[in-house]
A tleap script that builds the chain and sets N, CA, C and O, in Angstrom:
source leaprc.protein.ff14SB
mol = sequence {
  NMET THR SER THR GLU ILE GLY SER ALA PHE
  ALA SER LEU PRO ASN GLY ARG THR ALA THR
  LYS GLN ASP TRP ALA ALA LEU SER VAL ASN
  TRP LYS ASP THR LEU THR GLN ARG ILE SER
  ARG LEU GLN ASN MET LYS ASP SER LEU GLU
  GLY CYS ILE GLY CYS GLY CYS LEU SER MET
  ASN SER CYS PRO LEU TYR ASN PRO ASP ASP
  LEU LEU GLU PRO GLN GLY PRO GLY PRO VAL
  LEU LEU ASN GLN LYS CALA
}
set mol.1.N position { 10.696 -13.548 -1.957 }
set mol.1.CA position { 10.442 -14.281 -2.480 }
set mol.1.C position { 10.515 -16.156 -2.401 }
set mol.1.O position { 11.646 -16.605 -2.218 }
set mol.2.N position { 9.793 -16.798 -2.483 }
set mol.2.CA position { 9.786 -17.998 -2.029 }
set mol.2.C position { 10.669 -18.695 -3.247 }
set mol.2.O position { 10.829 -18.355 -4.419 }
set mol.3.N position { 11.211 -19.892 -2.422 }
set mol.3.CA position { 12.108 -20.860 -3.441 }
set mol.3.C position { 11.122 -21.548 -4.697 }
set mol.3.O position { 11.694 -22.107 -5.632 }
set mol.4.N position { 9.737 -21.479 -4.666 }
set mol.4.CA position { 8.755 -21.743 -5.642 }
set mol.4.C position { 8.939 -20.561 -6.997 }
set mol.4.O position { 9.068 -20.644 -8.218 }
set mol.5.N position { 8.878 -19.648 -6.153 }
set mol.5.CA position { 8.525 -18.466 -7.172 }
set mol.5.C position { 9.989 -17.924 -7.904 }
set mol.5.O position { 9.934 -17.331 -8.981 }
set mol.6.N position { 11.123 -18.149 -7.310 }
set mol.6.CA position { 12.334 -17.999 -7.779 }
set mol.6.C position { 12.247 -19.312 -8.924 }
set mol.6.O position { 12.402 -19.131 -10.131 }
set mol.7.N position { 12.058 -20.229 -8.498 }
set mol.7.CA position { 12.070 -21.554 -9.422 }
set mol.7.C position { 11.266 -21.357 -10.856 }
set mol.7.O position { 11.624 -21.800 -11.948 }
set mol.8.N position { 10.140 -20.610 -10.578 }
set mol.8.CA position { 9.422 -20.656 -11.640 }
set mol.8.C position { 9.831 -19.795 -12.583 }
set mol.8.O position { 9.523 -19.965 -13.762 }
set mol.9.N position { 10.685 -18.620 -12.109 }
set mol.9.CA position { 10.942 -17.189 -12.945 }
set mol.9.C position { 12.299 -17.597 -13.574 }
set mol.9.O position { 12.713 -16.708 -14.319 }
set mol.10.N position { 13.163 -18.738 -13.494 }
set mol.10.CA position { 14.183 -19.049 -14.064 }
set mol.10.C position { 13.887 -20.443 -14.637 }
set mol.10.O position { 14.825 -20.959 -15.244 }
set mol.11.N position { 12.803 -21.105 -14.553 }
set mol.11.CA position { 12.566 -22.106 -15.643 }
set mol.11.C position { 11.429 -21.197 -16.841 }
set mol.11.O position { 10.916 -21.843 -17.755 }
set mol.12.N position { 11.180 -19.885 -16.709 }
set mol.12.CA position { 10.634 -19.278 -18.056 }
set mol.12.C position { 11.562 -18.862 -18.770 }
set mol.12.O position { 11.171 -18.480 -19.872 }
set mol.13.N position { 13.090 -18.743 -18.520 }
set mol.13.CA position { 14.147 -18.719 -19.360 }
set mol.13.C position { 14.137 -19.876 -20.648 }
set mol.13.O position { 13.799 -21.052 -20.512 }
set mol.14.N position { 14.511 -19.348 -21.696 }
set mol.14.CA position { 14.538 -20.037 -22.915 }
set mol.14.C position { 15.219 -21.394 -22.605 }
set mol.14.O position { 16.252 -21.251 -21.950 }
set mol.15.N position { 14.881 -22.746 -22.928 }
set mol.15.CA position { 15.804 -23.799 -22.903 }
set mol.15.C position { 16.278 -24.237 -21.747 }
set mol.15.O position { 16.978 -25.249 -21.736 }
set mol.16.N position { 15.975 -23.546 -20.566 }
set mol.16.CA position { 16.471 -23.572 -19.053 }
set mol.16.C position { 18.032 -23.076 -19.210 }
set mol.16.O position { 18.955 -23.610 -18.594 }
set mol.17.N position { 18.184 -22.055 -20.059 }
set mol.17.CA position { 19.513 -21.719 -19.746 }
set mol.17.C position { 19.884 -20.762 -18.736 }
set mol.17.O position { 19.088 -19.932 -18.296 }
set mol.18.N position { 21.175 -20.873 -18.333 }
set mol.18.CA position { 21.659 -19.889 -17.260 }
set mol.18.C position { 20.975 -18.371 -17.563 }
set mol.18.O position { 20.755 -17.985 -18.711 }
set mol.19.N position { 20.664 -17.551 -16.329 }
set mol.19.CA position { 20.556 -15.924 -16.521 }
set mol.19.C position { 21.462 -15.365 -17.004 }
set mol.19.O position { 22.600 -15.521 -16.561 }
set mol.20.N position { 21.172 -14.507 -18.119 }
set mol.20.CA position { 22.517 -13.517 -18.645 }
set mol.20.C position { 22.048 -12.181 -17.500 }
set mol.20.O position { 21.030 -12.093 -16.813 }
set mol.21.N position { 23.067 -11.358 -17.606 }
set mol.21.CA position { 22.840 -10.175 -17.004 }
set mol.21.C position { 21.358 -9.425 -17.292 }
set mol.21.O position { 20.666 -8.771 -16.511 }
set mol.22.N position { 21.150 -9.740 -18.600 }
set mol.22.CA position { 19.869 -8.629 -18.883 }
set mol.22.C position { 18.655 -9.483 -18.329 }
set mol.22.O position { 17.559 -9.007 -18.034 }
set mol.23.N position { 19.089 -11.082 -18.213 }
set mol.23.CA position { 17.715 -11.885 -17.839 }
set mol.23.C position { 17.484 -11.795 -16.434 }
set mol.23.O position { 16.406 -12.210 -16.008 }
set mol.24.N position { 18.461 -11.243 -15.522 }
set mol.24.CA position { 18.287 -10.836 -14.140 }
set mol.24.C position { 18.076 -9.764 -13.636 }
set mol.24.O position { 17.721 -9.608 -12.468 }
set mol.25.N position { 18.345 -8.518 -14.788 }
set mol.25.CA position { 17.591 -7.499 -14.616 }
set mol.25.C position { 16.349 -7.355 -14.494 }
set mol.25.O position { 15.719 -6.704 -13.661 }
set mol.26.N position { 15.901 -8.161 -15.598 }
set mol.26.CA position { 14.197 -8.389 -15.944 }
set mol.26.C position { 13.596 -9.001 -14.744 }
set mol.26.O position { 12.752 -8.362 -14.115 }
set mol.27.N position { 13.992 -10.302 -14.331 }
set mol.27.CA position { 13.505 -11.025 -13.252 }
set mol.27.C position { 13.852 -9.974 -11.927 }
set mol.27.O position { 13.068 -10.132 -10.992 }
set mol.28.N position { 14.409 -9.423 -11.814 }
set mol.28.CA position { 14.615 -8.601 -10.305 }
set mol.28.C position { 13.643 -7.502 -10.129 }
set mol.28.O position { 13.138 -7.177 -9.055 }
set mol.29.N position { 13.380 -6.838 -11.539 }
set mol.29.CA position { 12.348 -5.720 -11.266 }
set mol.29.C position { 10.899 -6.379 -10.574 }
set mol.29.O position { 10.456 -5.616 -9.716 }
set mol.30.N position { 10.355 -7.199 -10.698 }
set mol.30.CA position { 9.453 -7.572 -9.842 }
set mol.30.C position { 9.677 -8.025 -8.641 }
set mol.30.O position { 8.777 -7.874 -7.815 }
set mol.31.N position { 11.020 -8.744 -8.208 }
set mol.31.CA position { 11.368 -8.840 -7.144 }
set mol.31.C position { 11.349 -8.032 -5.981 }
set mol.31.O position { 10.978 -8.246 -4.827 }
set mol.32.N position { 12.009 -6.714 -6.760 }
set mol.32.CA position { 12.047 -5.441 -6.249 }
set mol.32.C position { 11.047 -4.949 -5.376 }
set mol.32.O position { 11.070 -4.720 -4.167 }
set mol.33.N position { 9.942 -4.805 -6.452 }
set mol.33.CA position { 8.663 -4.016 -5.761 }
set mol.33.C position { 7.874 -5.208 -5.041 }
set mol.33.O position { 6.810 -4.853 -4.533 }
set mol.34.N position { 8.159 -6.358 -4.927 }
set mol.34.CA position { 7.587 -7.764 -4.046 }
set mol.34.C position { 8.281 -6.898 -2.425 }
set mol.34.O position { 7.709 -6.274 -1.531 }
set mol.35.N position { 9.728 -7.260 -2.659 }
set mol.35.CA position { 10.492 -6.814 -1.564 }
set mol.35.C position { 10.001 -5.012 -0.914 }
set mol.35.O position { 9.617 -4.590 0.177 }
set mol.36.N position { 10.171 -4.621 -1.739 }
set mol.36.CA position { 9.517 -3.155 -0.957 }
set mol.36.C position { 8.470 -3.555 -0.160 }
set mol.36.O position { 8.416 -3.540 1.069 }
set mol.37.N position { 7.495 -3.977 -1.095 }
set mol.37.CA position { 6.279 -3.632 -0.391 }
set mol.37.C position { 6.179 -4.616 1.139 }
set mol.37.O position { 5.544 -4.256 2.131 }
set mol.38.N position { 7.105 -6.132 1.006 }
set mol.38.CA position { 7.322 -6.542 2.294 }
set mol.38.C position { 7.605 -5.777 3.433 }
set mol.38.O position { 7.037 -5.838 4.523 }
set mol.39.N position { 8.550 -5.037 3.084 }
set mol.39.CA position { 9.526 -4.510 3.614 }
set mol.39.C position { 8.836 -3.463 4.281 }
set mol.39.O position { 9.232 -3.400 5.445 }
set mol.40.N position { 7.599 -2.257 3.912 }
set mol.40.CA position { 6.983 -1.633 4.390 }
set mol.40.C position { 5.799 -2.388 5.269 }
set mol.40.O position { 5.484 -1.847 6.329 }
set mol.41.N position { 5.205 -3.470 4.925 }
set mol.41.CA position { 4.324 -3.985 5.771 }
set mol.41.C position { 4.854 -4.624 6.912 }
set mol.41.O position { 4.131 -4.832 7.886 }
set mol.42.N position { 6.194 -4.999 6.891 }
set mol.42.CA position { 6.922 -5.272 8.046 }
set mol.42.C position { 7.343 -4.313 9.196 }
set mol.42.O position { 7.345 -4.491 10.414 }
set mol.43.N position { 7.690 -3.272 8.457 }
set mol.43.CA position { 7.763 -1.900 9.175 }
set mol.43.C position { 6.507 -1.373 9.873 }
set mol.43.O position { 6.515 -1.220 11.094 }
set mol.44.N position { 5.547 -1.121 9.214 }
set mol.44.CA position { 4.449 -1.030 9.761 }
set mol.44.C position { 3.901 -2.169 10.925 }
set mol.44.O position { 3.034 -1.836 11.732 }
set mol.45.N position { 4.457 -3.452 10.926 }
set mol.45.CA position { 4.028 -4.264 11.611 }
set mol.45.C position { 4.652 -4.020 13.009 }
set mol.45.O position { 4.043 -4.134 14.073 }
set mol.46.N position { 6.197 -3.600 12.829 }
set mol.46.CA position { 7.030 -3.147 13.750 }
set mol.46.C position { 6.699 -2.491 14.559 }
set mol.46.O position { 6.829 -2.737 15.759 }
set mol.47.N position { 6.033 -1.188 13.919 }
set mol.47.CA position { 5.656 0.395 14.220 }
set mol.47.C position { 4.297 -0.068 15.282 }
set mol.47.O position { 4.018 0.492 16.342 }
set mol.48.N position { 3.747 -0.954 14.815 }
set mol.48.CA position { 2.757 -1.262 15.720 }
set mol.48.C position { 2.546 -2.436 16.511 }
set mol.48.O position { 1.399 -2.883 16.532 }
set mol.49.N position { 3.199 -2.862 16.988 }
set mol.49.CA position { 3.257 -3.941 18.031 }
set mol.49.C position { 2.736 -3.656 18.955 }
set mol.49.O position { 1.954 -4.506 19.383 }
set mol.50.N position { 2.819 -2.844 19.452 }
set mol.50.CA position { 2.246 -2.077 20.971 }
set mol.50.C position { 1.100 -1.702 20.827 }
set mol.50.O position { 0.453 -1.569 21.866 }
set mol.51.N position { 0.559 -1.457 19.787 }
set mol.51.CA position { -1.077 -1.429 19.616 }
set mol.51.C position { -1.707 -2.651 18.804 }
set mol.51.O position { -1.132 -3.620 18.307 }
set mol.52.N position { -3.318 -2.250 18.823 }
set mol.52.CA position { -3.910 -2.801 18.158 }
set mol.52.C position { -3.705 -3.061 16.375 }
set mol.52.O position { -3.379 -2.144 15.622 }
set mol.53.N position { -3.890 -4.054 16.053 }
set mol.53.CA position { -3.391 -4.382 14.160 }
set mol.53.C position { -4.800 -4.561 13.520 }
set mol.53.O position { -4.968 -4.772 12.319 }
set mol.54.N position { -5.822 -4.452 14.471 }
set mol.54.CA position { -7.121 -5.040 13.692 }
set mol.54.C position { -7.365 -6.620 13.504 }
set mol.54.O position { -8.155 -6.927 12.610 }
set mol.55.N position { -6.774 -7.654 14.247 }
set mol.55.CA position { -6.816 -8.969 13.854 }
set mol.55.C position { -7.841 -9.467 14.245 }
set mol.55.O position { -8.117 -10.608 13.873 }
set mol.56.N position { -8.544 -8.890 14.950 }
set mol.56.CA position { -9.672 -9.720 15.146 }
set mol.56.C position { -9.787 -10.944 16.371 }
set mol.56.O position { -10.803 -11.512 16.772 }
set mol.57.N position { -8.245 -11.138 16.838 }
set mol.57.CA position { -8.115 -12.207 17.899 }
set mol.57.C position { -8.661 -11.931 19.242 }
set mol.57.O position { -8.472 -12.779 20.114 }
set mol.58.N position { -9.413 -10.690 19.565 }
set mol.58.CA position { -10.336 -10.355 20.544 }
set mol.58.C position { -9.410 -10.938 21.841 }
set mol.58.O position { -10.074 -11.155 22.854 }
set mol.59.N position { -8.274 -11.157 21.911 }
set mol.59.CA position { -7.500 -12.007 23.059 }
set mol.59.C position { -6.509 -10.862 23.973 }
set mol.59.O position { -5.830 -11.029 24.985 }
set mol.60.N position { -6.742 -9.753 23.198 }
set mol.60.CA position { -5.688 -9.017 23.836 }
set mol.60.C position { -6.313 -7.847 24.691 }
set mol.60.O position { -6.504 -6.702 24.279 }
set mol.61.N position { -6.570 -8.280 25.828 }
set mol.61.CA position { -7.116 -7.123 27.028 }
set mol.61.C position { -6.767 -5.832 26.865 }
set mol.61.O position { -7.612 -4.938 26.811 }
set mol.62.N position { -5.421 -5.612 26.766 }
set mol.62.CA position { -4.603 -4.070 26.629 }
set mol.62.C position { -5.137 -3.648 25.337 }
set mol.62.O position { -5.120 -2.418 25.325 }
set mol.63.N position { -5.648 -4.159 24.141 }
set mol.63.CA position { -5.374 -3.907 22.770 }
set mol.63.C position { -6.376 -2.380 22.911 }
set mol.63.O position { -7.516 -2.541 23.344 }
set mol.64.N position { -5.947 -0.992 22.558 }
set mol.64.CA position { -6.784 0.164 22.501 }
set mol.64.C position { -7.799 0.012 21.471 }
set mol.64.O position { -8.494 1.022 21.358 }
set mol.65.N position { -8.114 -0.992 20.642 }
set mol.65.CA position { -9.205 -0.822 19.810 }
set mol.65.C position { -9.922 -2.399 19.775 }
set mol.65.O position { -10.610 -2.764 18.822 }
set mol.66.N position { -9.634 -3.284 21.003 }
set mol.66.CA position { -10.515 -4.319 21.491 }
set mol.66.C position { -11.185 -5.021 20.273 }
set mol.66.O position { -11.239 -6.248 20.182 }
set mol.67.N position { -11.672 -4.199 19.380 }
set mol.67.CA position { -12.314 -5.330 18.249 }
set mol.67.C position { -13.473 -6.223 18.530 }
set mol.67.O position { -13.614 -7.279 17.913 }
set mol.68.N position { -14.248 -5.851 19.383 }
set mol.68.CA position { -15.307 -6.655 20.124 }
set mol.68.C position { -16.328 -7.386 18.606 }
set mol.68.O position { -16.708 -6.736 17.632 }
set mol.69.N position { -16.561 -8.936 18.871 }
set mol.69.CA position { -17.066 -9.464 17.973 }
set mol.69.C position { -16.631 -9.052 16.524 }
set mol.69.O position { -17.486 -8.930 15.647 }
set mol.70.N position { -15.346 -8.845 16.283 }
set mol.70.CA position { -14.786 -8.599 14.906 }
set mol.70.C position { -15.318 -7.744 14.344 }
set mol.70.O position { -15.626 -8.095 13.205 }
set mol.71.N position { -15.635 -6.604 14.620 }
set mol.71.CA position { -16.372 -5.356 13.945 }
set mol.71.C position { -15.643 -4.878 12.809 }
set mol.71.O position { -16.173 -4.200 11.929 }
set mol.72.N position { -14.293 -5.256 12.811 }
set mol.72.CA position { -13.711 -4.677 11.274 }
set mol.72.C position { -13.652 -5.806 10.286 }
set mol.72.O position { -13.050 -5.605 9.231 }
set mol.73.N position { -14.400 -7.363 10.588 }
set mol.73.CA position { -14.306 -8.207 9.643 }
set mol.73.C position { -14.930 -7.902 8.083 }
set mol.73.O position { -14.726 -8.699 7.168 }
set mol.74.N position { -15.684 -6.701 7.904 }
set mol.74.CA position { -16.209 -6.392 6.863 }
set mol.74.C position { -15.139 -5.795 5.628 }
set mol.74.O position { -15.321 -5.789 4.411 }
set mol.75.N position { -13.963 -5.301 6.423 }
set mol.75.CA position { -13.031 -4.532 5.784 }
set mol.75.C position { -11.897 -5.615 5.307 }
set mol.75.O position { -10.922 -5.316 4.618 }
set mol.76.N position { -12.207 -6.967 5.811 }
set mol.76.CA position { -11.239 -8.189 5.289 }
set mol.76.C position { -10.784 -8.642 6.260 }
set mol.76.O position { -10.836 -8.129 7.378 }
set mol.77.N position { -10.201 -9.822 5.921 }
set mol.77.CA position { -9.404 -10.813 6.807 }
set mol.77.C position { -8.243 -10.121 7.274 }
set mol.77.O position { -7.787 -9.129 6.705 }
set mol.78.N position { -7.556 -10.858 8.747 }
set mol.78.CA position { -6.373 -10.773 8.709 }
set mol.78.C position { -6.153 -9.058 9.806 }
set mol.78.O position { -7.009 -8.553 10.532 }
set mol.79.N position { -4.925 -8.618 9.573 }
set mol.79.CA position { -5.012 -7.368 10.415 }
set mol.79.C position { -4.957 -6.022 9.449 }
set mol.79.O position { -4.013 -5.465 8.888 }
set mol.80.N position { -6.425 -5.734 9.500 }
set mol.80.CA position { -6.840 -4.737 8.332 }
set mol.80.C position { -6.168 -3.192 8.701 }
set mol.80.O position { -5.740 -2.519 7.764 }
set mol.81.N position { -6.111 -2.782 9.792 }
set mol.81.CA position { -5.653 -1.615 10.481 }
set mol.81.C position { -4.192 -1.613 9.746 }
set mol.81.O position { -3.831 -0.801 8.894 }
set mol.82.N position { -3.537 -2.560 10.197 }
set mol.82.CA position { -1.916 -2.861 9.453 }
set mol.82.C position { -2.085 -2.488 8.055 }
set mol.82.O position { -1.596 -1.500 7.507 }
set mol.83.N position { -2.879 -3.445 7.498 }
set mol.83.CA position { -2.904 -3.154 5.790 }
set mol.83.C position { -3.307 -2.002 5.674 }
set mol.83.O position { -2.726 -1.707 4.630 }
set mol.84.N position { -3.908 -1.047 5.975 }
set mol.84.CA position { -4.457 -0.078 5.535 }
set mol.84.C position { -3.440 0.993 5.507 }
set mol.84.O position { -3.524 1.962 4.753 }
set mol.85.N position { -2.466 0.798 6.355 }
set mol.85.CA position { -0.671 1.465 6.747 }
set mol.85.C position { -0.386 1.175 5.347 }
set mol.85.O position { -0.362 2.091 4.525 }
set mol.86.N position { -0.179 0.022 5.036 }
set mol.86.CA position { 0.987 -0.280 4.137 }
set mol.86.C position { 0.896 0.596 2.372 }
set mol.86.O position { 1.795 0.423 1.550 }
savepdb mol mol.pdb
quit
């Protein structure tokens, strides 16, 4: 979570009051899901570092899926092969 996201969450509390245990439990539910997804993506990235993640960089001569002319571009921006594993 970014500090802006956390600040927005706390700003949603009535009258800017300090979070109670119940408030914290409610706020943290979304944070847990977001963090779980981020951890999963980072684990996939760590496990894929020695291979191609479909980023379209075209600069890795050893990339097993070289991706000439960014043929994976229609599947979306960024590391599409890595994103598919998440």
